[in-house]
C-alpha positions as CSV (number, residue, x, y, z in Angstrom):
1,M,-16.2,123.1,94.7
2,D,-14.3,120.6,92.6
3,V,-10.7,119.5,93.1
4,L,-9.3,121.7,90.3
5,D,-10.9,124.8,91.8
6,K,-9.4,123.9,95.2
7,L,-6.0,123.4,93.4
8,R,-6.1,126.8,91.9
9,I,-7.0,128.5,95.2
10,L,-4.5,126.5,97.4
11,S,-1.6,126.5,94.9
12,D,-2.0,130.3,94.6
13,A,-2.1,130.7,98.4
14,A,1.0,128.5,98.7
15,K,3.2,130.8,96.6
16,Y,3.6,133.1,99.6
17,D,5.2,130.3,101.6
18,A,9.0,130.8,101.0
19,A,10.3,127.3,100.7
20,C,11.0,126.4,97.1
21,T,13.2,128.1,94.5
22,S,11.2,128.5,91.3
23,S,13.0,128.2,88.0
24,G,10.8,131.0,86.7
25,I,9.4,128.7,83.9
26,D,5.7,129.0,83.3
27,K,4.9,126.4,80.7
28,K,1.5,126.8,79.0
29,A,-0.6,123.8,78.5
30,A,-1.8,122.5,75.2
31,K,-5.3,123.3,74.1
32,G,-7.7,121.6,76.5
33,G,-5.0,121.1,79.1
34,M,-5.0,122.2,82.8
35,G,-3.4,125.6,82.3
36,S,0.0,126.8,83.0
37,A,2.5,124.9,85.2
38,S,2.6,127.7,87.9
39,A,-1.2,128.0,87.9
40,C,-1.4,124.3,88.8
41,G,1.1,124.7,91.7
42,I,4.1,123.2,90.0
43,C,7.4,124.8,91.2
44,H,11.0,123.9,91.3
45,S,13.4,123.2,94.2
46,F,16.7,121.5,94.6
47,A,17.6,118.1,96.1
48,G,20.6,117.6,98.5
49,D,22.7,116.5,95.5
50,G,21.9,119.7,93.6
51,R,19.4,118.2,91.2
52,C,16.5,120.4,90.2
53,I,13.1,118.7,91.0
54,S,9.5,119.7,90.2
55,L,7.1,119.8,93.1
56,L,3.4,120.2,93.6
57,K,3.3,123.1,96.0
58,V,0.0,123.5,97.8
59,L,-1.6,124.2,101.1
60,M,-3.8,121.7,102.8
61,T,-6.1,124.6,103.4
62,N,-6.1,128.4,103.4
63,L,-8.6,128.5,106.2
64,C,-6.9,129.8,109.3
65,T,-7.8,130.5,112.9
66,F,-4.9,133.0,113.2
67,D,-5.1,136.7,112.2
68,C,-1.5,137.5,111.4
69,A,-1.3,140.9,109.8
70,Y,1.5,139.9,107.3
71,C,-0.3,136.8,106.0
72,V,-2.7,136.8,103.0
73,N,-4.5,133.8,104.6
74,R,-5.3,135.5,107.9
75,R,-8.9,135.0,109.1
76,S,-9.9,138.6,108.7
77,N,-8.9,138.7,105.0
78,D,-11.8,138.5,102.5
79,I,-10.5,135.8,100.2
80,K,-11.9,132.6,98.7
81,R,-11.3,129.7,101.0
82,A,-10.9,126.0,100.3
83,A,-9.6,122.8,101.9
84,F,-8.5,119.5,100.5
85,T,-9.5,116.3,102.1
86,P,-6.5,113.9,102.6
87,R,-7.9,111.6,99.9
88,E,-8.3,114.4,97.4
89,L,-4.8,115.7,97.8
90,A,-3.2,112.3,97.8
91,D,-5.1,111.4,94.6
92,L,-4.2,114.7,92.9
93,T,-0.5,114.2,93.8
94,M,-0.5,110.7,92.3
95,Q,-2.2,111.9,89.1
96,F,0.5,114.6,88.6
97,Y,3.2,112.1,89.5
98,R,2.0,109.4,87.1
99,R,1.9,112.0,84.3
100,N,5.5,113.0,85.1
101,Y,4.4,116.6,85.9
102,I,6.1,116.4,89.3
103,E,8.7,114.4,91.3
104,G,7.3,115.3,94.7
105,L,5.1,117.3,97.0
106,F,5.6,120.4,99.1
107,L,2.8,120.6,101.7
108,S,2.0,123.4,104.1
109,S,-1.2,124.7,105.5
110,G,-3.2,127.3,107.3
111,V,-4.3,126.3,110.8
112,M,-7.8,124.8,110.4
113,K,-9.7,124.2,113.7
114,S,-6.4,123.7,115.6
115,A,-2.7,123.0,115.1
116,D,-3.2,119.3,116.0
117,Y,-6.2,118.8,113.7
118,T,-4.3,120.4,110.8
119,C,-1.2,118.3,111.4
120,E,-3.5,115.2,111.6
121,Q,-4.9,116.0,108.1
122,M,-1.4,116.4,106.7
123,I,-0.4,113.0,108.3
124,K,-3.4,111.3,106.8
125,T,-2.5,112.6,103.4
126,L,1.1,111.4,103.6
127,R,0.0,108.0,105.0
128,I,-2.3,107.5,102.0
129,L,0.6,108.4,99.7
130,R,3.3,106.3,101.4
131,E,1.3,103.3,102.7
132,E,-1.6,102.9,100.3
133,Y,-0.1,104.2,97.0
134,R,3.5,103.3,97.8
135,F,4.6,106.8,96.7
136,S,8.4,107.0,96.9
137,G,8.7,110.5,95.6
138,Y,10.1,113.5,97.5
139,I,7.9,115.1,100.2
140,H,8.7,118.3,102.0
141,A,6.2,119.1,104.9
142,K,5.9,122.2,106.9
143,A,5.6,121.8,110.7
144,I,2.6,123.4,112.2
145,P,3.5,125.5,115.2
146,G,1.6,124.4,118.3
147,A,1.1,120.8,117.1
148,D,1.7,118.0,119.6
149,K,5.2,116.5,119.5
150,A,3.8,113.0,118.8
151,L,2.1,114.4,115.6
152,L,5.3,116.1,114.5
153,A,7.1,112.8,115.0
154,Q,4.6,111.0,112.7
155,L,4.9,113.7,110.1
156,G,8.7,113.5,110.1
157,L,8.7,109.8,109.6
158,L,6.5,110.2,106.5
159,A,8.3,113.2,105.0
160,D,11.7,113.5,103.4
161,R,12.3,117.0,104.7
162,M,10.6,119.2,107.3
163,S,10.9,122.9,107.9
164,V,9.3,125.5,110.1
165,N,8.5,129.2,109.5
166,I,10.0,131.5,112.1
167,E,8.1,134.8,111.9
168,M,8.8,137.9,113.9
169,P,10.8,136.4,116.8
170,S,10.7,139.7,118.7
171,R,8.0,139.2,121.4
172,I,6.7,142.8,121.0
173,S,6.5,142.5,117.2
174,L,4.9,139.1,117.4
175,Q,2.1,140.4,119.7
176,R,1.5,143.3,117.4
177,L,1.4,141.4,114.1
178,A,0.4,137.9,115.1
179,P,-1.6,138.2,118.4
180,D,-2.7,134.5,118.2
181,K,0.8,133.2,118.2
182,T,3.5,132.9,120.9
183,K,7.2,132.8,120.5
184,Q,7.3,129.5,122.4
185,A,4.8,127.9,120.0
186,I,6.8,129.0,117.0
187,L,10.2,127.9,118.2
188,A,9.2,124.6,119.8
189,P,8.9,122.6,116.5
190,M,12.3,123.7,115.4
191,G,13.9,122.6,118.7
192,Y,12.0,119.3,118.7
193,M,12.9,118.5,115.1
194,T,16.6,119.2,115.8
195,E,16.4,116.8,118.8
196,R,14.8,114.1,116.7
197,I,17.3,114.4,113.9
198,Q,20.2,114.1,116.4
199,E,18.5,111.1,118.1
200,N,17.8,109.5,114.7
201,R,21.5,109.8,113.8
202,H,22.4,107.6,116.8
203,D,19.6,105.2,116.1
204,L,20.8,104.7,112.5
205,V,24.3,103.9,113.7
206,R,23.0,101.4,116.3
207,Y,20.1,99.9,114.3
208,N,20.2,99.3,110.5
209,H,16.5,99.3,110.2
210,A,15.6,102.3,112.4
211,P,12.9,104.5,110.8
212,K,14.3,107.7,109.3
213,F,13.0,111.0,110.6
214,A,12.9,113.6,107.7
215,P,15.9,111.9,106.1
216,A,16.7,114.7,103.6
217,S,17.1,117.1,106.5
218,L,19.2,114.5,108.2
219,R,21.5,114.2,105.3
220,R,21.9,117.9,105.0
221,G,22.4,118.2,108.8
222,F,20.0,121.1,109.4
223,I,16.4,122.1,109.5
224,N,15.3,124.7,106.9
225,I,14.1,127.8,108.7
226,M,12.0,130.1,106.6
227,T,11.9,133.7,107.8
């Protein structure tokens, strides 16, 4: 499967992840182009200053070990599956960015193998972008419930904003619709990110060169919670 096939599958899968506000525009490509903007995963969101920005919105993978009844990517659903390698996704992002198709990346993922493994793949992607390609564009990353705190910390230092999905917080409802998840695993990333943002505020006051943890979330003073 080539990268464009993966893009079509994983941008389509990402449209169900409520995080970006689309403008509703669906530009068609010129003859011989890559197709419509929405088909290539380009959506629109808003920066903290109200500016509309174009983002490449994709999943790292739609493979998932969970079988949540409400999710199109659940393991029991018979759909076409794909996964980017970190290098593939970083290169694709840079190609779009250099052509002025996008100003940033929104990255979420199904849980492939384990929460830690999935988070590691996302971190590798962002490291290539930030450290190798010196990408200074906007990055919004979704926290993976159940991932180790140390991995979430690395992700937050590479992303401009982080958010976490909170699905079915009722214990009974969660057991019925998402038997592989626990309420604690879902809520833990939100609590950890809130703590890190508060700690980072103090560090920035004390040390001018302290690394910034999810700075767009820091400026806004809250974590986006998608329900």
